[in-house]
C-alpha positions in Angstrom: 43.3 7.2 17.7 40.3 7.1 15.3 37.0 5.8 16.7 36.0 2.1 16.3 32.1 1.2 16.0 30.2 -1.7 17.9 26.7 -3.0 17.0 25.3 -4.2 20.1 22.0 -5.7 21.3 21.1 -6.5 25.3 18.1 -7.9 26.5 17.5 -7.1 30.5 14.1 -9.3 31.1 11.8 -8.2 28.2 13.9 -4.6 27.9 15.3 -5.1 24.5 18.4 -2.4 24.1 20.1 -2.2 20.6 23.8 0.3 21.0 26.2 1.9 19.1 29.1 2.3 21.0 31.8 4.4 19.7 35.0 3.6 21.8 37.5 5.9 21.9 40.4 4.8 24.0 40.3 1.4 26.3 39.0 3.9 29.5 36.2 6.1 28.1 33.3 5.6 25.6 29.9 7.7 24.2 26.8 5.7 23.5 24.2 6.6 20.9 21.1 4.6 20.1 19.6 4.1 23.2 16.1 5.2 23.6 15.6 8.1 26.3 12.7 7.0 27.9 14.1 3.7 28.2 13.1 2.4 31.7 17.0 1.5 31.7 19.0 4.0 33.7 21.8 5.2 30.7 24.7 4.9 33.3 23.1 1.5 34.6 23.2 0.4 30.8 26.6 2.2 30.3 28.2 -0.2 33.1 26.9 -3.3 31.2 28.4 -2.1 28.1 31.5 -1.7 29.5 31.7 -4.9 31.5 30.5 -5.9 27.8 34.1 -4.8 26.2 36.0 -6.0 29.4 36.6 -2.3 30.7 36.3 -1.1 34.2 33.1 -0.2 34.4 34.0 2.9 36.9 35.7 4.2 33.7 32.8 4.3 31.5 31.6 8.0 31.0 29.0 9.4 28.8 30.9 12.8 28.2 28.6 15.6 27.5 27.7 16.2 23.7 26.8 19.9 22.6 25.5 18.8 19.1 25.7 21.6 16.7 23.0 24.2 15.8 23.8 25.0 12.5 24.0 22.4 9.9 24.6 23.0 5.8 23.2 19.9 3.7 22.3 19.0 0.1 19.3 17.3 1.4 17.3 17.4 4.5 14.9 14.4 5.3 12.2 15.1 8.3 10.8 11.9 10.2 13.0 8.9 10.8 9.9 6.7 9.4 10.4 3.9 7.2 10.0 6.4 3.9 12.1 8.9 5.5 14.8 6.3 6.2 14.7 4.7 2.6 14.7 8.3 1.4 17.9 8.7 2.7 19.8 5.5 1.9 18.3 6.0 -1.8 19.9 9.7 -2.0 23.1 8.4 -0.4 23.6 5.5 -3.1 22.8 8.1 -6.0 25.8 10.1 -5.0 24.1 13.0 -2.4 27.2 14.2 -0.3 25.4 16.0 2.7 22.1 14.6 3.9 20.8 15.4 7.2 18.0 13.2 8.6 15.9 14.6 11.8 13.9 12.3 13.8 11.4 13.4 16.3 11.9 10.5 18.6 15.2 8.1 18.8 13.2 4.9 17.3 13.5 4.0 13.3 11.3 2.4 11.2 7.7 4.2 11.9 5.2 1.6 10.9 7.9 -1.4 11.2 8.8 -0.2 14.6 8.1 3.0 16.3 4.3 2.1 15.7 4.3 -1.0 16.9 3.5 -2.6 13.3 5.3 -5.8 13.9 2.8 -7.3 11.3 4.1 -6.7 8.0 1.3 -5.6 5.4 2.2 -5.3 2.2 1.0 -5.4 -1.6 -1.4 -7.5 -2.3 -4.1 -8.5 -5.2 -7.0 -9.2 -2.8 -7.4 -11.4 -0.1 -4.8 -12.7 2.5 -3.3 -16.0 0.7 0.7 -15.5 1.5 1.4 -14.0 -1.8 2.4 -10.9 -3.2 1.2 -9.5 -6.6 4.0 -7.9 -7.4 7.6 -9.8 -6.1 9.2 -7.4 -3.0 11.9 -5.2 -4.3 14.1 -2.3 -3.6 14.7 -1.3 0.4 11.6 -2.9 1.1 12.9 -6.2 0.1 16.6 -5.4 1.6 14.5 -4.6 5.1 12.4 -7.8 5.2 15.2 -10.2 4.1 17.5 -8.3 6.9 14.5 -8.9 9.5 13.8 -12.5 8.4 17.9 -12.8 8.7 17.3 -11.5 12.2 14.4 -14.1 12.9 15.9 -17.1 11.8 19.0 -15.7 14.8 16.0 -16.0 16.8 13.5 -18.7 16.9 15.0 -21.7 16.0 15.8 -20.7 11.9 12.4 -19.9 11.1 12.6 -17.2 9.0 8.4 -16.7 9.3 7.8 -17.3 12.7 4.2 -15.8 13.0 2.1 -18.3 11.1 -0.7 -15.8 10.8 -2.6 -13.9 8.3 0.4 -11.9 6.8 3.7 -13.4 5.0 6.5 -11.9 7.8 6.3 -10.7 11.0 8.6 -9.3 13.8 9.0 -7.5 17.1 9.3 -4.0 16.5 12.9 -3.6 18.4 14.2 -6.1 16.0 12.8 -4.0 13.1 14.3 -0.9 14.7 17.7 -2.6 14.8 17.4 -3.4 10.9 16.7 0.2 10.2 19.9 1.4 12.2 22.1 -1.1 10.6 20.7 0.1 7.3 21.2 4.0 7.9 25.3 2.9 9.9 27.3 2.7 7.2 26.3 5.8 5.9 26.5 7.5 8.9 29.0 6.4 9.3 30.6 7.4 6.1 29.7 11.0 7.1 27.3 11.5 4.0 24.3 10.4 6.7 23.6 13.0 9.4 20.9 12.2 11.9 19.7 14.2 14.9 17.3 12.4 17.0 14.7 14.3 19.3 14.4 17.5 17.4 10.2 18.7 16.1 10.0 21.3 13.0 9.7 24.6 14.6 9.7 26.8 11.3 10.7 25.8 7.4 13.1 28.2 6.0 11.6 29.5 2.5 13.2 31.8 -0.4 10.4 33.5 -2.0 8.5 30.3 -3.1 11.3 28.0 -2.4 12.4 25.5 0.8 15.7 26.5 1.7 15.6 24.0 4.8 14.2 24.0 8.5 14.6 25.0 12.0 13.6 22.5 15.1 13.4 23.0 18.6 15.0 19.7 20.5 12.0 17.6 22.7 14.9 16.8 25.2 15.5 18.7 28.8 19.4 17.9 29.2 21.0 20.8 29.3 23.3 20.3 26.5 21.2 19.8 23.9 20.4 23.1 21.7 18.2 23.8 18.5 19.1 23.3 15.6 19.2 24.5 11.8 19.0 22.7 8.8 20.2 25.2 5.4 19.8 22.7 2.7 19.3 22.7 -1.3 16.1 19.9 -1.2 13.6 19.1 1.6 11.6 15.8 1.8 8.8 15.4 4.3 8.7 12.2 5.6 7.3 13.0 8.9 4.1 11.5 10.4 1.5 14.4 10.0 3.0 16.5 7.1 4.5 19.2 9.5 6.8 20.8 6.6 4.3 20.8 4.2 1.9 22.9 5.9 4.5 25.5 7.7 5.8 25.7 3.9 2.8 27.5 2.9 2.1 24.0 0.3 -1.6 23.4 -0.6 -2.8 20.7 1.3 -6.1 18.5 1.9 -7.1 16.0 4.6 -9.9 14.1 4.9 -12.9 13.1 2.7 -13.1 13.9 -1.3 -16.5 15.0 -2.3 -17.2 13.2 -6.0 -17.7 16.5 -7.3 -13.8 17.2 -6.4 -12.6 14.1 -8.6 -15.5 12.2 -10.3 -14.2 8.9 -8.2 -16.9 6.2 -8.3 -16.4 5.6 -4.5 -16.3 9.0 -3.0 -19.5 10.5 -1.8 -21.6 13.1 -2.8 -20.3 15.6 0.6 -17.1 16.3 2.1 -18.3 16.3 5.5 -17.4 15.9 8.6 -13.7 17.3 7.4 -12.1 15.5 10.7 -13.4 12.6 9.0 -9.7 10.4 8.5 -9.0 7.1 8.9 -8.5 6.0 12.8 -5.0 6.4 14.5 -4.3 2.9 16.7 -2.0 2.3 19.5 -1.0 -1.1 19.1 -0.1 -3.6 22.0 2.9 -6.4 21.8 2.0 -8.7 24.4 4.5 -11.3 25.3 3.4 -14.8 26.7 4.3 -15.7 31.0 4.6 -18.8 33.2 2.5 -17.3 34.9 -1.0 -15.0 35.1 0.2 -11.3 34.6 -3.1 -9.5 34.9 -3.7 -6.0 34.3 -5.6 -4.1 36.8 -9.2 -2.4 35.8 -8.7 1.1 34.2 -10.8 3.5 36.2 -12.5 4.1 32.8 -13.4 0.7 32.1 -17.0 -0.1 30.8 -17.4 -3.2 28.7 -19.9 -1.4 26.2 -16.5 -0.3 24.3 -15.8 -3.5 23.1 -19.4 -5.6 23.2 -21.0 -4.4 20.1 -20.1 -3.7 16.6 -17.2 -6.0 17.0 -17.8 -8.1 20.0 -18.0 -11.1 17.2 -14.0 -11.1 17.5 -13.6 -14.3 19.6 -10.0 -15.5 21.5 -8.9 -17.3 18.7 -9.4 -14.6 16.4 -8.2 -12.1 18.5 -5.1 -14.3 19.1 -3.5 -15.6 16.2 -4.6 -13.0 13.5 -1.4 -10.9 14.1 0.4 -13.4 15.5 4.1 -11.9 15.8 5.9 -15.5 17.4 4.1 -18.4 17.3 6.0 -20.6 19.8 3.6 -23.4 19.9 3.1 -24.1 16.4 6.9 -24.4 15.2 9.3 -27.3 16.6 12.2 -25.7 16.5 10.7 -22.4 18.4 11.7 -22.6 22.0 10.3 -19.0 22.4 6.9 -17.8 24.1 4.2 -16.6 22.1 4.4 -12.9 21.0 1.1 -10.9 19.8 0.4 -7.7 18.2 -2.8 -6.4 18.9 -4.7 -3.8 16.6 -7.6 -4.6 16.4 -10.6 -2.5 15.5 -11.5 -2.6 19.3 -9.0 -0.2 19.5 -9.0 1.7 16.4 -9.3 5.5 17.4 -11.7 7.4 15.7 -10.8 11.1 14.5 -14.1 12.4 13.3 -15.6 13.2 17.0 -13.9 13.1 20.5 -14.9 12.2 24.2 -15.8 15.0 25.7 -12.5 14.6 28.2 -10.6 15.0 24.8 -13.2 18.3 23.7 -12.6 20.1 27.3 -8.7 19.2 27.4 -8.3 20.8 23.9 -10.4 24.1 24.0 -8.1 24.8 27.1 -5.3 24.9 24.9 -6.7 27.1 22.3 -10.2 27.9 21.3 -12.0 25.9 18.7 -9.1 22.8 18.8 -11.4 20.4 19.6 -13.1 20.9 16.0 -9.6 20.9 14.0 -8.5 18.0 11.9 -6.0 16.3 14.0 -3.3 17.3 10.9 -3.9 20.8 11.9 -3.4 20.5 15.7 -0.2 21.5 17.4 2.0 18.4 19.1 0.8 19.1 22.1 -2.8 19.0 20.7 -2.0 15.9 19.3 0.1 14.6 22.2 -3.8 15.0 24.4 -5.7 13.2 21.5 -2.5 9.8 22.1 -3.1 10.0 25.4 -6.8 9.3 25.1 -6.1 6.6 22.3 -3.3 5.2 25.1 -6.0 4.4 27.6 -8.6 3.0 25.1 -6.1 0.4 24.3 -5.2 -0.3 27.8 -9.0 -0.3 28.4 -8.9 -2.9 25.7 -6.0 -5.0 27.1 -7.7 -5.5 30.0 -11.2 -6.7 28.7 -9.1 -9.0 26.9 -7.9 -10.6 29.8 -11.3 -10.7 31.4 -12.9 -12.7 28.5 -10.3 -15.1 27.0 -8.0 -17.6 29.8 -5.0 -17.1 27.3 -4.8 -13.7 27.6 -4.3 -13.7 31.0 -0.9 -14.4 31.2 0.1 -12.6 27.9 1.6 -9.1 29.5 2.6 -5.9 27.8 6.0 -6.3 26.3 8.7 -3.7 27.5 10.3 -3.9 24.2 9.6 0.0 23.4 11.1 1.1 27.1 8.2 3.7 27.5 6.4 4.1 30.7 3.2 2.2 30.0 5.1 -0.1 27.4 2.7 1.1 24.5 4.9 1.7 21.6 6.2 5.4 20.7 3.8 6.6 18.3 0.3 5.4 17.3 0.0 3.8 14.0 -0.8 6.6 11.7 -3.1 5.5 8.5 -3.7 8.7 6.7 -2.0 12.2 7.2 -2.7 15.5 4.8 -2.8 14.5 1.4 -0.1 17.2 -0.9 -2.2 19.4 -3.7 0.7 17.6 -5.6 1.5 18.7 -9.7 -0.8 15.5 -10.3 -4.1 14.0 -7.5 -3.9 10.6 -8.4 -7.7 9.4 -8.8 -9.3 6.5 -8.2 -10.3 6.0 -11.4 -7.3 6.3 -12.4 -6.0 3.1 -10.6 -8.6 0.7 -10.8 -7.9 -2.2 -13.1 -8.4 -2.2 -16.8 -11.6 -4.8 -16.8 -10.5 -5.6 -13.6 -8.4 -5.7 -10.6 -6.0 -8.8 -12.0 -5.0 -6.4 -14.9 -2.9 -3.1 -15.1 -4.6 0.2 -13.9 -6.7 2.1 -16.1 -3.8 4.9 -16.3 -0.2 3.6 -16.3 1.9 7.0 -15.7 4.5 7.6 -17.7 6.6 9.3 -15.1 6.4 6.3 -12.9 8.6 6.1 -10.0 7.2 3.0 -8.4 4.5 0.3 -8.3 2.1 -1.0 -6.1 -1.6 -3.0 -5.5 -3.9 -3.3 -2.7 -7.2 -2.9 -1.8 -9.1 0.3 -1.2 -9.2 -0.3 2.6 -10.7 2.3 5.7 -10.5 1.2 9.2 -13.6 2.5 11.1 -13.3 6.3 10.5 -16.5 7.3 12.6 -17.3 6.8 16.4 -20.4 5.9 17.7 -21.5 6.8 21.1 -23.3 3.8 22.7 -25.0 4.9 26.0 -27.2 7.7 26.9 -24.2 10.0 28.4 -23.3 10.5 24.8 -19.5 11.8 24.8 -19.3 11.5 28.1 -19.7 8.0 27.6 -18.8 4.2 26.2 -18.0 4.5 21.9 -17.1 2.0 19.7 -15.3 2.5 16.1 -17.8 2.0 12.8 -17.7 2.7 9.3 -19.0 5.8 7.3 -21.1 5.1 4.2 -18.2 3.4 1.9 -15.5 4.1 3.8 -15.2 0.5 5.0 -12.6 -2.5 4.5 -11.7 -3.8 1.4 -13.7 -1.7 -0.9 -11.8 -3.8 -4.3 -8.4 -3.5 -4.9 -6.5 -1.4 -7.5 -4.9 -2.9 -10.7 -1.4 -3.3 -11.0 -0.8 0.7 -10.6 2.4 2.9 -10.8 2.6 6.1 -9.1 3.9 9.2 -10.9 6.4 11.6 -9.9 4.1 14.8 -10.1 2.7 12.8 -7.0 5.8 13.9 -4.8 5.9 17.1 -5.9 3.9 20.0 -4.5 1.4 22.5 -6.5 3.7 25.4 -6.5 6.2 25.5 -3.8 9.8 24.5 -4.7 12.7 22.8 -3.3 10.4 20.1 -1.3 9.3 16.8 -2.0 6.3 14.9 -0.1 7.5 10.9 1.0 5.4 8.3 3.6 2.0 9.4 3.2 1.9 13.4 2.3 1.2 12.0 -1.3 -0.8 13.5 -4.0 -3.5 11.2 -4.0 -7.1 11.0 -2.7 -8.0 9.7 0.3 -9.8 6.7 -1.6 -6.4 6.3 -3.2 -4.4 7.0 0.0 -6.5 3.6 1.8 -4.8 1.4 -0.5 -1.6 3.3 -0.8 -0.2 3.7 3.0 1.7 -0.2 4.1 4.7 -0.6 4.9 6.4 -2.0 1.3 4.5 1.2 0.2 5.5 3.9 2.4 9.0 3.0 1.6 9.0 2.8 -1.7 7.5 6.1 -1.5 10.6 7.4 -0.2 12.6 5.8 -2.1 11.4 7.3 -4.7 11.7 10.9 -3.3 15.4 9.9 -2.4 16.4 9.5 -5.8 14.0 12.1 -7.1 15.8 14.6 -4.9 18.8 13.2 -5.8 18.6 13.8 -9.4 17.4 17.0 -8.7 20.3 18.4 -7.4 22.6 17.0 -9.5 20.8 18.8 -12.6 20.6 21.9 -10.4 16.9 21.8 -11.2 13.2 21.9 -9.3 11.6 18.2 -9.3 8.4 19.6 -10.8 9.5 20.0 -14.4 11.2 16.2 -14.5 8.4 14.7 -15.9 8.5 16.4 -19.2 12.2 15.5 -19.3 12.7 11.7 -20.8 16.3 12.1 -19.9 15.7 13.1 -15.8 12.9 10.4 -16.1 15.5 8.2 -17.2 18.5 9.3 -14.9 15.4 8.7 -11.8 15.3 4.8 -13.1 18.4 4.3 -13.0 19.3 5.2 -9.8 16.1 3.3 -8.4 17.4 0.5 -10.6 20.6 0.2 -10.4 21.4 0.9 -6.7 24.9 -1.1 -6.9 24.3 -2.9 -3.2 21.0 -3.8 -2.6 18.0 -5.1 -4.7 16.5 -3.0 -7.7 13.1 -1.7 -7.1 10.3 -2.6 -9.1 8.9 0.0 -10.5 6.6 -1.5 -13.6 4.2 -3.7 -11.8 4.8 -6.9 -13.4 4.1 -10.3 -11.5 7.2 -13.0 -12.3 10.2 -11.0 -12.5 12.0 -11.0 -9.6 14.6 -8.0 -8.6 17.4 -10.9 -8.0 16.6 -12.5 -11.7 19.2 -11.8 -14.7 17.7 -9.1 -16.6 15.9 -7.4 -14.2 16.9 -3.9 -14.8 16.6 -4.3 -18.8 12.8 -6.0 -18.5 11.9 -2.6 -16.0 13.9 -0.7 -18.5 12.1 -2.0 -21.9 8.5 -1.7 -20.0 9.4 2.1 -18.6 9.5 2.9 -22.1 6.5 1.3 -23.1 9.2 -1.0 -25.8 7.2 -4.6 -25.1 3.9 -4.2 -27.1 1.8 -4.6 -23.6 -1.7 -5.4 -23.1 -3.6 -4.7 -20.2 -3.7 -8.1 -19.3 0.2 -8.6 -19.9 1.0 -8.4 -16.1 3.0 -11.5 -16.4 6.5 -10.9 -18.3 7.1 -14.8 -18.7 10.8 -14.5 -19.2 11.8 -17.8 -19.7 9.3 -18.1 -23.0 10.8 -18.5 -26.2 10.8 -15.4 -27.9 8.4 -16.1 -31.0 9.3 -14.4 -34.4 6.0 -12.8 -34.4 6.8 -11.2 -30.2 10.2 -10.3 -31.2 8.6 -8.3 -34.2 6.4 -6.6 -32.2 8.6 -5.7 -29.9 11.1 -4.5 -32.7 8.6 -2.3 -34.6 7.6 -0.4 -31.0 11.4 0.1 -30.5 11.7 2.0 -33.7 8.3 3.8 -33.5 9.3 5.7 -30.2 12.4 7.2 -32.3 15.4 4.5 -31.8 17.1 2.3 -34.2 16.0 -1.0 -34.5 17.7 -4.0 -32.9 18.9 -6.7 -35.1 18.8 -10.2 -32.8 20.9 -13.3 -33.9 19.1 -15.8 -31.8 18.9 -19.3 -32.2 15.8 -20.9 -31.5 16.0 -21.3 -28.3 16.4 -17.5 -27.3 13.8 -16.5 -24.6 12.4 -13.2 -23.6 14.8 -12.5 -21.1 17.3 -13.1 -24.0 15.9 -10.6 -25.9 15.3 -7.9 -23.0 18.9 -8.0 -21.9 20.1 -7.7 -25.4 17.9 -5.1 -27.0 18.6 -3.1 -24.0 22.5 -3.3 -24.3 21.2 -2.0 -27.8 19.5 0.8 -26.7 21.1 2.6 -23.1 24.0 4.1 -24.9 21.5 5.8 -27.3 20.3 9.4 -26.8 16.5 9.1 -25.8 14.3 10.4 -27.7 12.6 13.7 -27.1 8.5 12.9 -26.9 6.1 14.6 -30.3 5.1 18.0 -28.8 2.6 19.1 -31.1 1.6 22.2 -28.6 3.4 24.2 -26.1 0.8 23.2 -23.5 -0.6 20.8 -24.6 1.7 18.3 -25.7 -0.3 15.6 -27.3 -3.5 18.1 -28.2 -6.4 16.4 -27.0 -7.7 19.4 -24.8 -6.2 18.6 -21.4 -3.4 21.0 -20.7 -0.1 19.2 -19.6 -0.4 20.4 -15.8 -3.7 18.7 -15.8 -2.9 15.8 -18.2 -2.1 12.6 -16.8 -0.9 11.8 -19.8 0.5 14.3 -21.0 2.1 12.8 -24.5 -1.2 10.4 -25.0 -4.3 11.5 -26.2 -6.9 11.0 -23.6 -6.6 10.4 -19.8 -6.8 6.3 -20.1 -3.9 4.3 -21.0 -5.1 0.6 -22.8 -7.7 0.4 -25.8 -11.1 -1.3 -24.6 -11.4 -4.9 -25.4 -14.0 -6.2 -27.0 -14.1 -8.8 -24.5 -14.3 -6.3 -21.7 -17.6 -4.0 -23.6 -20.1 -6.4 -22.3 -21.5 -6.5 -26.2 -22.2 -9.6 -27.7 -20.3 -10.2 -31.7 -22.5 -8.8 -34.0 -24.6 -11.9 -36.0 -26.4 -11.5 -39.2 -28.5 -13.8 -37.8 -28.0 -16.3 -35.2 -27.6 -19.7 -36.4 -30.9 -22.3 -35.8 -31.7 -23.3 -32.2 -29.1 -20.8 -30.7 -30.3 -19.9 -27.1 -29.9 -16.3 -26.2 -30.5 -15.1 -22.6 -30.7 -12.1 -20.6 -30.1 -12.3 -17.2 -31.8 -9.0 -15.4 -34.2 -7.4 -13.2 -37.7 -7.6 -13.9 -37.7 -3.3 -15.1 -35.7 -4.5 -18.2 -37.6 -4.3 -21.5 -36.6 -7.4 -23.9 -34.2 -7.3 -26.7 -34.7 -9.8 -29.7 -33.8 -12.2 -29.9 -32.9 -12.6 -26.2 -35.4 -14.0 -23.4 -35.3 -12.5 -20.0 -34.3 -14.2 -17.0 -35.2 -12.7 -14.1 -34.0 -15.4 -11.2 -36.9 -17.7 -11.5 -36.2 -21.4 -10.7 -36.3 -23.6 -13.4 -39.3 -24.5 -15.1 -40.6 -27.1 -17.9 -42.4 -24.7 -19.5 -39.5 -22.2 -20.5 -36.9 -24.8 -20.8 -34.3 -22.9 -18.7 -33.7 -21.6 -14.7 -32.3 -21.7 -11.7 -32.0 -24.3 -8.6 -32.6 -22.0 -6.6 -35.4 -18.8 -6.5 -33.2 -15.6 -7.2 -35.7 -13.1 -7.8 -34.6 -11.5 -4.9 -30.5 -12.1 -6.5 -31.1 -9.5 -9.6 -30.5 -5.6 -10.1 -30.9 -2.8 -12.7 -28.1 -0.1 -12.9 -29.9 2.3 -15.4 -26.7 4.0 -16.6 -28.1 3.6 -20.0 -25.4 0.9 -21.0 -28.7 -0.7 -22.6 -30.6 -4.3 -21.6 -27.8 -6.7 -21.5 -25.3 -4.8 -19.9 -27.5 -2.8 -17.2 -29.1 -6.2 -15.3 -28.3 -9.2 -14.3 -28.6 -11.4 -12.3 -25.9 -12.9 -9.1 -25.2 -15.5 -6.6 -23.8 -14.7 -3.3 -22.9 -18.5 -2.9 -23.1 -20.9 -5.4 -26.2 -21.9 -7.6 -26.7 -23.9 -10.5 -28.4 -22.6 -14.3 -29.7 -24.9 -17.1 -31.2 -24.8 -20.3 -32.3 -27.7 -21.9 -31.4 -27.9 -25.5 -30.5 -31.6 -27.7 -27.6 -33.0 -27.5 -24.9 -32.6 -29.2 -21.4 -29.9 -29.7 -22.1 -26.6 -28.3 -20.0 -22.8 -28.5 -21.4 -21.0 -25.2 -20.3 -16.9 -25.0 -21.5 -16.1 -21.1 -20.9 -12.2 -19.9 -20.3 -11.5 -16.5 -19.9 -7.4 -15.1 -21.8 -5.4 -13.2 -22.3 -1.8 -14.7 -21.9 0.3 -11.8 -19.7 -1.6 -9.2 -16.1 -3.9 -9.1 -17.1 -7.1 -8.4 -14.3 -9.4 -7.2 -13.7 -13.1 -6.8 -16.4 -14.3 -9.6 -17.0 -18.3 -10.4 -18.2 -20.0 -13.5 -18.0 -23.2 -14.3 -19.9 -24.3 -17.6 -20.5 -28.4 -17.2 -17.0 -29.2 -16.6 -15.0 -26.7 -17.3 -13.9 -23.8 -15.5 -14.2 -20.3 -17.0 -14.1 -17.9 -14.5 -12.3 -18.3 -11.3 -11.7 -16.0 -8.7 -12.2 -13.1 -11.6 -12.9 -9.1 -11.0 -14.4 -7.2 -13.4 -14.2 -3.3 -12.5 -17.5 -0.9 -12.8 -18.6 -0.6 -16.2 -16.2 -3.5 -17.7 -17.3 -6.8 -18.3 -15.5 -10.6 -18.2 -16.8 -12.1 -21.5 -15.7 -15.7 -22.5 -16.6 -18.5 -24.8 -16.6 -22.1 -24.5 -17.0 -25.2 -26.5 -18.6 -27.9 -24.7 -20.2 -31.5 -25.2 -23.7 -31.9 -24.2 -24.7 -35.8 -23.3 -28.0 -35.1 -21.1 -30.3 -32.8 -22.8 -29.5 -29.4 -20.9 -26.3 -27.0 -20.5 -25.7 -26.2 -17.1 -24.3 -23.5 -15.5 -22.1 -23.7 -11.8 -22.3 -20.1 -10.6 -20.7 -19.1 -7.4 -18.8 -21.1 -4.7 -19.8 -22.6 -1.7 -18.5 -20.8 1.0 -20.0 -17.6 -0.9 -17.9 -13.8 0.4 -18.4 -12.8 -3.2 -20.9 -11.9 -5.8 -20.9 -13.5 -9.5 -23.1 -11.1 -11.9 -24.3 -12.6 -15.0 -25.5 -11.0 -17.5 -26.0 -12.6 -21.1 -25.5 -16.2 -22.7 -25.5 -17.1 -26.3 -25.3 -20.8 -27.3 -25.3 -21.8 -30.6 -25.0 -25.4 -32.0 -21.7 -25.7 -33.4 -22.7 -27.8 -36.4 -25.3 -24.8 -37.0 -22.5 -22.3 -36.8 -20.4 -24.1 -38.9 -23.3 -24.7 -41.5 -23.9 -21.0 -42.0 -20.3 -20.1 -42.6 -19.4 -22.1 -45.5 
């Protein structure tokens, strides 16, 4: 009789168990999916399932299963993380027939589940405001939709029950079941074969090509064997890049010095080498009817938690990462559920407590000075155990400090003895030395974070946007006991929260591919970027996108019998990757190009993406919205058709009525182009296609001269438009620091209060709010006056109409959240400017009180508004000078 599969869920107390039952006949069945760390015995659980199926519990048996120890595969994926699962499903959807997924634990889903991070962090431009800059897409969209559907079933129809800072929340056990469901069809068909509780032992290689790997079982059951997988292609989706290390591929970790990649925010030195983003053992807490007090840990000391982060109060701790707000929704009949992953339990890796150092040194001399990436699994476990102790100290501290937490008990959904997740939250792994390493200056927004990134790679495989965001990476000892006493997590230099956002960026295929080793791709966080870029590309959605992209690249590599290393120079192979990501057959297409207003389920989404990826839409750096329902004007249609012809395609003819939209044109144009052969890009030199002096192997834009995708717009250069002479009565003000030279015809404003003598000035004294950058960009751009909150500047003028030109920006640093109002007209709201880029605006106003009034900044503050210069021309005079 063929086997039948049943997916089921049982909740015993607060223990959630998701099970796959394979029934062979009415008298016996075998079970997969129960975590071997569960607090409920497998025998008891089998009896429960037998009862559910109406069977005699005494007939329930779990036959010995001897797993095969040698497997042949097309694709081997190491790691059951969200990235590994996404890679497996994407490859299966693109026709790869033999996929083996090897996981070191039973749980699937990485950050979503095994790492306990149930508050799902995802792309955002700047600040938490309940929106995303790029619509959710790809397998991440499918997972989120499934999570929210399960939430609705559990919580009275509420799909987003957390009522917290992020959009979607889920108990980790619910997310784990979603990943299990995602893989299930492909496991049942045999395309994906999954092995749990296996750890990498050795990578199999043929010269410089990876050919698979050997694994050892982490299960002590007598029927388990070692595992060998022979594969044509391997993806490293592990937590720490274990395959990359064992393959001999080059990798890096920790701080990048400024001299390495020239990044604006990089420090001068890369020391200490052990400085990585911290790990965190998260807690899931569930409200109880009665107090549920945790006993005081023997190592507890309040000084761990009362220093830098002592400002975190009960409300913030309770609400900032809440998963279920049982009291906030009338529809929810459920206890509150919280995720705790606040900075108090961030566990820095730069230096270690004395007890951990001793244990590591006993395992191997010098082990305590290793970066955690280079430690053995056993050595990492020593670190993990101390991180768990620290989290439990904080649990006790919460209950002692805040009454609401005395009824919050650790959830038993993980089935672990300590009720903590099976794994820590890993923010930073090793970084692959890839065919291209993405730098900060490449992903900064061109002229500000609201725009596209400075470098839009031609071999894009997914898009993202986020802040450059480091949790505290430094451990500071807070007593005379030094490393034998309490400590707290603090920031090191500029490695801190929210260092401004990236632009709307795309991730290049090359950053998945090792520099020299073949047959291997990176995924999860084992990617080719710097530490700063990695801090912005490490979230739930981004890790899923990386895995999905890696799965697509592997599928095309296997289909065409080529290594991924050269694909970025082959438009036909890139096109096959894009087609696989945009036409999944089932589920949501992936947003490879970062438009803000095209949803993957919208009509024409694929056509719009395909045209953007081929650079056929005539986009500028600020054209981040496609505006699909806007009328397709003749001018816009001509612009697109010119781009099509310039790219080497045959021109299209459009017979549209006046109501045709941009979406209509995109669909029609893609129907015209998709059957045409892809034009070969022009290659001027063999190893330097664009002849710009940068070899293809080093060039982020191999077919476009230079390294920047966009032309500098005049309104972002910080230079006033040239005038032969300004009209009479023109006001020209240079907002600057005291050390700035004078520049005719500008008068310097260095933050003084308004004076009737000068006729201009500020409502408050801002002389301490000036800066001089000395970048040699000149007096109008190197200096500025800034407001931290809101302030007002005024200038006496004649009543009448005026044309006011103003420049905001900072020659050396990104500035975000800038606000400017001239008279009653908002001319800049939440504006960001990248370092060395400026926001120039021109506004016509009418003055009736004898003063031009500028309002800068917002009352609540939170960011700087930096003003460089102002030119105010009387409009009548301006017009008369042109006659």
